[in-house]
C-alpha positions in Angstrom: 95.6 -34.9 55.0 94.3 -33.6 58.4 97.0 -32.2 60.6 97.2 -33.0 64.2 100.1 -31.5 66.1 102.1 -34.1 68.1 102.8 -33.6 71.8 105.7 -35.8 71.5 108.9 -34.3 72.8 112.2 -35.1 74.5 112.2 -37.0 77.8 112.4 -33.7 79.6 112.4 -30.2 78.4 114.5 -29.2 81.3 117.4 -31.3 80.2 118.7 -29.2 77.2 122.1 -29.7 75.7 123.4 -26.6 77.5 122.0 -27.6 80.9 123.4 -31.1 80.9 126.4 -31.7 83.0 129.4 -32.7 80.8 131.0 -35.6 82.7 130.7 -39.2 83.3 130.3 -41.0 86.7 131.5 -44.3 88.1 129.5 -46.1 90.8 126.7 -48.5 91.5 123.1 -47.7 91.6 120.1 -49.9 92.8 117.1 -48.9 90.8 113.8 -50.0 92.5 111.0 -49.8 89.9 108.1 -52.1 89.2 107.0 -51.0 85.7 109.1 -52.6 82.9 109.1 -49.5 80.5 110.5 -47.3 83.2 113.1 -49.9 84.4 114.4 -50.0 80.9 114.4 -46.3 80.1 115.9 -45.3 83.6 118.5 -48.1 83.4 119.7 -46.8 80.0 119.8 -43.2 81.2 121.8 -44.2 84.3 124.2 -46.3 82.2 124.7 -43.4 79.8 125.9 -41.4 82.8 128.5 -44.2 83.4 126.7 -45.9 86.4 126.5 -49.6 87.0 122.8 -50.5 87.5 121.0 -53.2 89.4 117.3 -53.4 89.1 114.8 -54.5 91.8 111.0 -54.8 91.0 109.7 -54.2 94.5 110.6 -53.1 98.0 111.2 -56.6 99.3 113.8 -57.3 96.5 115.4 -54.0 97.3 115.8 -54.7 101.0 117.3 -58.1 100.2 119.7 -56.6 97.5 120.8 -53.7 99.7 121.6 -56.0 102.7 123.6 -58.5 100.6 125.5 -56.1 98.4 127.0 -52.5 98.6 125.4 -49.8 96.4 126.4 -46.2 96.2 122.8 -44.9 95.8 119.3 -46.3 95.9 116.6 -44.8 93.5 113.4 -45.9 95.1 109.9 -45.8 93.6 107.2 -45.2 96.1 104.2 -47.4 95.0 105.0 -51.0 94.2 103.5 -54.4 94.7 104.7 -56.8 97.5 106.3 -54.0 99.4 106.2 -50.3 98.8 109.2 -48.0 98.6 108.1 -46.3 101.9 108.2 -49.6 103.8 111.4 -50.8 102.2 113.0 -47.4 103.2 111.8 -47.6 106.8 113.0 -51.2 107.1 116.5 -50.3 105.8 116.8 -47.3 108.1 115.6 -49.3 111.0 118.3 -51.9 110.2 120.9 -49.1 110.2 121.4 -48.8 106.4 123.4 -45.5 105.9 123.8 -45.2 102.1 121.7 -42.6 100.3 118.1 -43.4 99.2 116.3 -41.1 96.8 112.6 -41.5 96.0 112.0 -41.5 92.2 108.3 -41.0 92.1 105.4 -39.2 90.4 104.0 -38.4 93.9 105.7 -35.0 94.6 103.0 -33.1 96.5 104.2 -31.5 99.8 102.4 -34.0 102.1 103.6 -37.0 99.9 107.2 -35.7 100.2 107.0 -35.4 103.9 105.8 -38.9 104.2 108.9 -40.0 102.2 111.4 -37.9 104.2 109.7 -39.3 107.5 110.4 -42.8 106.1 114.1 -41.8 105.7 114.8 -40.8 102.0 117.6 -38.3 101.5 115.7 -36.6 98.6 112.9 -36.8 96.1 113.4 -36.9 92.3 110.3 -36.6 90.2 108.8 -38.4 87.4 109.0 -37.7 84.4 112.7 -38.1 84.7 114.7 -34.9 84.6 118.0 -36.1 83.4 119.9 -33.0 84.5 118.6 -33.1 88.0 119.2 -36.8 88.2 122.8 -36.6 87.2 123.5 -33.6 89.5 122.1 -35.7 92.4 124.2 -38.8 91.6 127.3 -36.6 91.3 127.1 -36.0 95.1 127.6 -39.8 95.7 129.4 -41.2 92.7 132.9 -40.6 91.4 133.5 -38.1 88.5 135.8 -40.1 86.2 135.7 -38.1 82.9 135.1 -34.5 81.9 133.6 -34.4 78.5 134.2 -31.9 75.7 130.6 -31.9 74.8 127.6 -34.1 75.7 126.2 -34.7 72.2 127.1 -38.4 72.4 125.2 -38.9 75.7 122.2 -37.0 74.4 122.1 -38.9 71.2 122.5 -42.2 73.1 119.5 -41.4 75.4 117.4 -40.2 72.4 118.3 -43.5 70.6 117.3 -45.5 73.6 113.9 -43.6 73.9 113.3 -44.4 70.1 114.2 -48.0 70.6 112.0 -48.4 73.6 108.9 -46.6 72.2 107.4 -49.6 70.6 107.5 -51.4 74.0 106.0 -48.2 75.6 103.2 -48.1 73.0 102.5 -51.8 73.5 102.3 -51.2 77.3 99.9 -48.2 76.7 97.7 -50.5 74.8 97.5 -52.9 77.6 96.9 -50.2 80.1 94.1 -48.7 78.0 92.3 -52.0 77.9 92.7 -52.5 81.6 91.5 -48.9 82.2 88.3 -49.6 80.1 87.6 -52.8 81.9 88.1 -51.2 85.4 85.9 -48.3 84.4 83.2 -50.7 83.1 83.3 -52.6 86.4 83.6 -49.4 88.5 86.6 -50.8 90.4 88.4 -48.0 92.1 91.6 -49.7 93.2 92.5 -50.9 89.7 91.8 -47.4 88.3 94.1 -46.0 91.1 96.9 -48.3 90.1 96.6 -47.9 86.4 96.5 -44.1 86.4 99.5 -44.1 88.8 101.6 -46.1 86.3 100.5 -43.9 83.4 101.3 -40.7 85.2 104.8 -41.9 85.9 105.7 -43.4 82.6 103.9 -41.4 79.9 105.9 -38.1 80.6 109.2 -39.9 80.7 108.4 -41.1 77.2 107.5 -37.7 76.0 103.8 -37.5 76.5 103.3 -34.9 79.3 99.6 -34.2 78.5 98.7 -37.9 79.1 100.8 -37.9 82.4 99.1 -34.7 83.6 95.6 -36.0 82.8 96.4 -39.4 84.6 97.8 -37.5 87.6 94.6 -35.4 87.8 92.4 -38.5 87.7 94.6 -40.3 90.2 94.3 -37.5 92.7 90.5 -37.4 92.2 90.1 -41.1 92.9 92.3 -40.8 96.0 90.1 -38.0 97.3 86.7 -39.4 96.4 84.7 -42.3 95.0 84.4 -42.7 91.3 82.2 -39.8 90.3 80.6 -39.2 86.9 83.0 -36.2 86.3 86.1 -38.5 87.0 84.6 -41.3 84.8 84.4 -38.7 82.0 88.0 -37.8 82.5 89.0 -41.5 82.3 87.2 -41.7 79.0 89.1 -38.7 77.9 92.4 -40.4 79.0 91.5 -43.6 77.1 90.8 -41.4 73.9 94.2 -39.6 74.3 96.0 -42.9 74.6 94.2 -44.3 71.5 95.3 -41.2 69.6 99.0 -41.5 70.4 99.0 -45.2 69.5 97.3 -44.4 66.2 99.8 -41.6 65.4 102.7 -44.0 66.1 101.2 -46.5 63.6 101.1 -43.9 60.7 
């Protein structure tokens, strides 16, 4: 049989067994994220740390939740429908909201981070999710309740979560691939921007950094210019990469 190396890997190479912090946390986190596959994955990771998680699907839901209930930390996506994370953060800060807000976003370029800090975030956490960095950040604001002898149970729980959610992720990639093809055929730039933004945030978190990086490159090209033949070629390549991982998963 022909052999094709898989690019599938753990959620983040940076989060090895040795680097993970060996403790549990207690506290409440408001996770603001619009894509269902990242809602589920991030929620499971946070709960494996010991946190209690509430999910909001856009900035408006976040503002309403934050003003009606107390949370120890808000993890805020940047680009969302109805109301963006930037706008939600500005509104909360203008209303005197003092609790920590961290951007959880794939937009980590310097000018993008400056925009987030201007809006009022306390820090920026990147996508794909780096579990070790996320846990260390949460430790600043949540209570440490248990020191662990080792963290194998936590690691296995997250790996199991990723495995259980993978079929959902693959189904979602199939949907996004079809939407990507249609938007490319119609030469519609705004849908292409939205779809590549979703892919660059979620693919890496599920262990496909090559697809995430390619989607990120295309997204930046679309932001900086109209849909060029070179960018269209890269979109076709992205569609092909998605088809290949779906085919691998079905073997």
